[in-house]
C-alpha positions in Angstrom: 0.1 0.5 0.1 1.5 3.3 -1.1 1.8 6.2 1.1 -0.3 9.7 0.3 1.1 12.3 -0.8 0.5 16.0 -1.8 2.9 17.2 -4.6 4.1 19.5 -2.2 5.7 17.4 0.5 7.2 15.1 -2.3 10.0 18.6 -2.7 10.3 19.3 0.3 11.2 15.5 2.1 13.5 12.4 0.0 11.1 10.0 -0.2 11.8 6.9 -1.4 12.0 5.7 -5.0 9.0 3.4 -4.7 6.6 6.5 -3.7 7.8 9.1 -6.3 8.3 7.2 -8.7 11.0 8.0 -10.0 15.2 8.1 -9.2 17.3 10.1 -7.8 20.6 10.9 -8.7 21.3 13.7 -6.6 21.6 12.6 -2.4 19.8 15.4 -0.8 21.8 16.6 2.5 21.4 18.1 4.7 24.4 21.5 5.9 25.4 20.6 9.2 26.5 23.6 11.7 28.0 21.9 14.4 28.1 24.3 18.2 31.9 24.3 17.4 33.1 25.2 14.5 36.0 23.0 13.3 37.7 26.5 11.4 37.8 30.1 11.7 37.7 32.4 8.7 39.5 35.5 9.5 39.2 38.7 7.3 41.8 41.8 6.9 42.0 44.8 6.0 45.1 45.6 6.7 49.0 44.9 5.8 52.1 45.7 7.4 54.4 47.8 4.9 58.1 46.0 4.4 60.0 49.0 4.1 58.4 51.4 6.5 56.9 49.0 8.6 53.9 50.8 9.0 50.4 50.1 8.8 48.5 50.5 5.5 45.0 50.1 5.6 44.4 47.6 1.7 41.2 49.6 -0.4 38.9 51.9 0.9 38.3 50.2 4.3 39.4 52.6 6.6 36.4 55.3 4.2 33.8 52.7 3.8 31.5 54.2 6.2 31.2 57.7 5.0 29.6 56.1 1.6 26.7 57.5 3.4 27.8 60.6 4.0 28.8 60.5 0.2 25.1 59.5 -1.1 24.1 62.5 1.5 26.0 64.8 -0.4 24.8 63.8 -4.1 21.5 64.4 -2.4 22.5 67.6 -1.3 24.5 69.0 -4.9 21.4 68.3 -6.6 19.4 70.7 -4.9 21.4 72.9 -7.0 21.6 71.9 -10.1 18.3 73.1 -11.4 16.6 70.4 -13.2 12.7 70.7 -14.2 11.1 68.4 -11.6 8.7 66.9 -14.0 12.1 65.5 -17.4 11.9 62.3 -17.2 15.7 60.6 -17.3 17.7 58.1 -16.8 21.3 60.0 -16.7 22.4 63.7 -17.7 25.9 65.1 -18.3 25.1 69.0 -17.4 28.0 71.7 -16.5 31.2 68.6 -15.7 28.3 67.0 -13.5 26.8 63.7 -13.4 23.3 63.7 -12.8 20.9 60.9 -11.8 17.6 61.7 -12.1 15.5 58.4 -10.7 18.5 58.7 -7.3 17.6 62.1 -7.7 21.9 62.6 -6.9 24.2 64.5 -8.9 28.1 63.6 -8.7 31.4 64.7 -10.6 32.3 63.6 -13.6 34.6 60.7 -13.4 35.5 60.8 -10.0 34.1 57.3 -9.4 37.2 55.8 -9.9 39.1 58.4 -7.2 39.1 56.5 -3.5 36.6 57.2 -1.8 37.8 59.4 0.6 39.3 61.4 -2.0 35.5 61.7 -3.8 34.0 63.1 0.0 36.8 65.3 -0.1 36.1 66.8 -3.7 32.8 66.8 -3.2 32.1 68.8 0.3 34.5 71.9 -1.8 32.0 71.7 -4.8 28.8 71.8 -1.9 31.1 75.0 -0.3 31.8 76.6 -2.9 27.4 75.9 -4.4 26.5 77.5 -0.3 28.6 80.2 -1.3 26.3 81.3 -3.7 29.1 80.4 -7.2 26.8 78.1 -9.7 28.2 74.8 -11.0 29.6 75.6 -13.6 31.7 78.1 -11.7 32.3 76.0 -8.7 33.5 73.2 -11.2 35.9 75.2 -12.6 37.4 76.2 -9.2 37.4 72.5 -8.4 39.3 71.4 -11.6 
């Protein structure tokens, strides 16, 4: 006598081939988590410079928590760009700024390649010029 199981139960459980009617090539193994781990994974964000003996940060990890600040700066700079609110676009280049329509953010064109700390610095510098009454075009000329 065969057991009655619904279709959903056949997916959830490893049933014998007699009930399902098909042969399975794969073994369904559960993932086991031990209370005491068998290994510990270590991450390194710093290294020691062999020539000077100083600690070096690998990449932008020192400034990685400033990404939120940078996104906030992008949003503030967007407000100074004089963009029509009803204009629907994905990306525009205006006076050296790349303006993203959906995110309502504006960043300095080709600044994405700079380290994160430098990007924050130049965008703060741009924002200071904009707050002092400079137009976007004049502020961009003073930065570059």
